[in-house]
C-alpha positions in Angstrom: 0.0 0.0 0.0 1.1 3.6 -0.7 -0.4 5.0 2.5 2.4 7.6 3.4 2.5 8.8 -0.2 -1.3 9.1 -0.3 -1.5 11.0 2.9 1.2 13.4 1.8 -0.4 14.0 -1.6 -3.8 14.6 -0.1 -2.5 16.9 2.7 -1.0 19.2 0.0 -4.6 19.9 -1.2 -5.8 21.0 2.2 -4.4 24.5 2.2 -6.0 27.9 2.2 -5.2 28.4 -1.5 -7.4 25.5 -2.5 -10.4 26.6 -0.4 -12.2 28.5 -3.2 -14.8 27.7 -5.8 -12.5 28.2 -8.7 -9.9 25.7 -7.5 -12.6 23.3 -6.4 -14.2 23.1 -9.8 -10.8 22.7 -11.5 -10.1 19.7 -9.3 -13.6 18.4 -9.9 -13.1 18.6 -13.6 -9.7 16.9 -13.3 -11.2 14.1 -11.2 -13.9 13.5 -13.8 -11.3 13.3 -16.7 -8.4 11.5 -14.9 -7.7 7.8 -15.6 -5.1 7.6 -12.8 -6.6 5.7 -9.9 -4.1 7.2 -7.4 -4.7 10.8 -8.4 -8.4 10.2 -8.4 -8.3 8.8 -4.9 -6.4 11.9 -3.7 -8.8 14.3 -5.5 -11.8 12.3 -4.1 -10.8 13.0 -0.5 -10.5 16.7 -1.3 -13.8 16.8 -3.1 -15.5 14.9 -0.2 -14.2 17.4 2.4 -14.6 20.6 0.4 -17.8 19.7 -1.4 -21.3 20.5 -0.2 -22.2 18.5 2.9 -19.8 15.7 2.1 -22.2 14.4 -0.5 -21.1 11.9 -3.1 -23.2 12.2 -6.2 -22.7 11.5 -9.9 -24.8 12.6 -12.9 -26.1 10.2 -15.6 -22.8 10.6 -17.5 -20.9 9.3 -14.5 -19.4 12.7 -13.6 -19.0 13.8 -10.0 -21.3 16.9 -9.8 -21.4 18.0 -6.1 -21.0 21.8 -5.8 -18.5 23.7 -3.7 -19.3 23.6 0.0 -17.8 27.0 1.2 -16.4 25.8 4.5 -14.0 27.9 6.6 -11.4 25.2 7.2 -12.2 21.6 6.1 -10.8 18.9 8.4 -7.9 16.8 7.1 -8.6 13.2 8.5 -4.9 12.1 8.7 -5.4 9.8 11.8 -8.5 8.3 10.2 -6.7 7.6 7.0 -3.9 5.7 8.8 -6.5 3.8 10.9 -8.4 2.8 7.8 -5.2 1.7 6.0 -4.3 -0.5 8.9 -7.8 -2.1 9.1 -7.9 -2.5 5.3 -5.0 -4.9 5.4 -7.3 -7.6 6.5 -10.3 -6.8 4.3 -11.3 -7.6 0.7 -13.2 -5.0 -1.4 -15.4 -5.8 -4.3 -17.1 -3.5 -6.8 -20.2 -5.5 -7.8 -24.0 -5.6 -7.4 -25.6 -6.2 -4.0 -26.9 -9.5 -5.3 -23.5 -10.8 -6.2 -22.0 -9.6 -2.9 -24.8 -11.3 -0.9 -24.3 -14.5 -2.9 -20.8 -14.7 -1.3 -22.3 -15.0 2.2 -21.8 -18.3 4.0 -22.6 -19.7 7.4 -19.8 -17.6 9.0 -21.1 -14.4 7.5 -23.0 -11.4 9.0 -24.5 -9.2 6.3 -25.2 -5.4 6.7 -27.0 -3.6 3.9 -27.2 0.2 3.6 -29.1 0.8 0.4 -30.0 4.3 -0.9 -32.9 5.3 1.3 -36.5 4.9 0.2 -38.3 8.3 -0.2 -40.1 9.8 2.8 -42.4 11.7 0.5 -43.3 12.2 -3.1 -40.9 15.1 -3.3 -38.1 13.3 -1.6 -37.5 10.5 -4.1 -34.0 11.3 -5.1 -31.9 8.0 -5.1 -29.7 8.6 -8.2 -26.3 9.1 -6.5 -24.7 7.3 -9.5 -25.5 6.4 -13.1 -27.2 3.2 -11.8 -30.1 4.5 -9.6 -31.5 2.1 -7.0 -35.2 1.4 -7.9 -38.1 0.5 -5.6 -38.0 -2.9 -7.3 -34.4 -3.4 -6.3 -35.3 -2.3 -2.7 -37.9 -5.1 -2.6 -35.4 -7.6 -4.2 -32.8 -6.8 -1.6 -35.3 -7.8 1.1 -36.1 -11.0 -0.7 -32.4 -11.9 -0.8 -32.2 -11.1 2.9 -35.1 -13.5 3.5 -33.3 -16.2 1.5 -30.1 -15.7 3.5 -31.8 -15.9 6.9 -33.5 -19.1 5.8 -29.9 -20.5 5.4 -29.2 -19.2 9.0 -27.2 -16.2 7.8 -28.1 -13.0 9.7 -28.8 -9.8 7.8 -29.3 -6.2 9.0 -30.8 -3.5 6.7 -31.2 0.2 7.5 -33.7 2.4 5.7 -36.3 5.1 6.3 -39.3 4.1 8.4 -42.2 4.1 6.0 -45.2 2.0 5.2 -43.3 0.7 2.1 -40.2 -0.3 4.0 -42.2 -2.0 6.7 -43.9 -4.0 3.9 -40.6 -5.0 2.4 -39.1 -6.0 5.8 -42.2 -7.6 7.3 -40.4 -10.8 8.1 -37.7 -9.0 10.0 -37.5 -7.9 13.6 -37.9 -4.1 13.3 -36.2 -1.5 15.5 -36.8 2.3 15.1 -34.1 4.9 15.9 -34.1 8.6 15.6 -31.4 10.1 13.3 -30.6 13.6 12.1 -30.4 14.0 8.4 -27.4 16.2 7.5 -27.6 16.2 3.7 -30.3 18.7 2.7 -30.4 21.6 0.3 -32.6 23.5 2.9 -31.0 23.8 6.3 -34.3 24.5 7.8 -35.6 21.1 6.9 -32.8 19.2 8.7 -34.6 17.4 11.5 -34.6 14.0 13.2 -36.4 11.3 11.3 -37.2 7.7 12.1 -34.8 5.2 10.7 -35.7 1.5 10.5 -33.3 -1.3 11.3 -34.6 -4.5 9.9 -32.9 -7.5 11.6 -33.2 -10.9 9.8 -31.9 -13.2 12.5 -32.2 -17.0 12.4 -35.0 -18.1 14.7 -36.4 -14.5 15.0 -37.9 -13.8 11.6 -41.5 -14.3 10.8 -42.6 -17.2 8.7 -42.5 -16.7 4.9 -45.7 -15.8 3.2 -47.6 -18.6 1.6 
C-alpha cells in the first residue's frame, strides 16, 4: 500500500489556497477526466471534504457533480486515513452488485446492507447518487435476498427510512426504530430528526415466509 505517499499528496490539497470555488471546480473537472486511480483517490478526498455537505453524487454521465461547500477550514482526516489503511490490510473490497455480494455469504457471515434510502415523501424520491439509480423494485429484491439468507441461517441487517413501504418490504424481520438527524439537505431549515428503520433478519427470530 502507498499510505504515506497518499496522505502526503492529499495533505497538499488541504491548504487555504485551494479553499475557493475556482480551484474546487478545477479539481472536480480533473477528477472526472483523470484515468489515474491514485490521483483520483487523492482528489476524491479533497472533493469529499470541500464539497457540499460531504455528499457523493454523480450525474447520468458518471461525472461527480457536487457543488463547492464553502467551509472555513475543512478537516484533514490524517489519523482516520492511517487507521483505515491498517484495518484494510485484513479486508477484501469488491465492486459489484448487491446480489453478487450477498451471494458470497456463507454460514460464517453477518451481512449489513445500507441501500440508498427509500423516499419519505413524493418530493423526496432522489436516489440517483450514481448512473445506476436504485429502484423500488431493487429495494424489494434486496429484502427478498435477505429472507433467503436468513432461511440459510445467515443474519442480515438492513437500514432504511421508516415508512409503510419499507415495513412492507421488511415484514419478516425484527424491526427497530431509531431517531437520526439528516445532515444532507439543500434546505438547512428542513434538517430534523427522522425515524430510521433497522430490519434484523436473525435466524430463529424472523416471521414465517408468506404462503
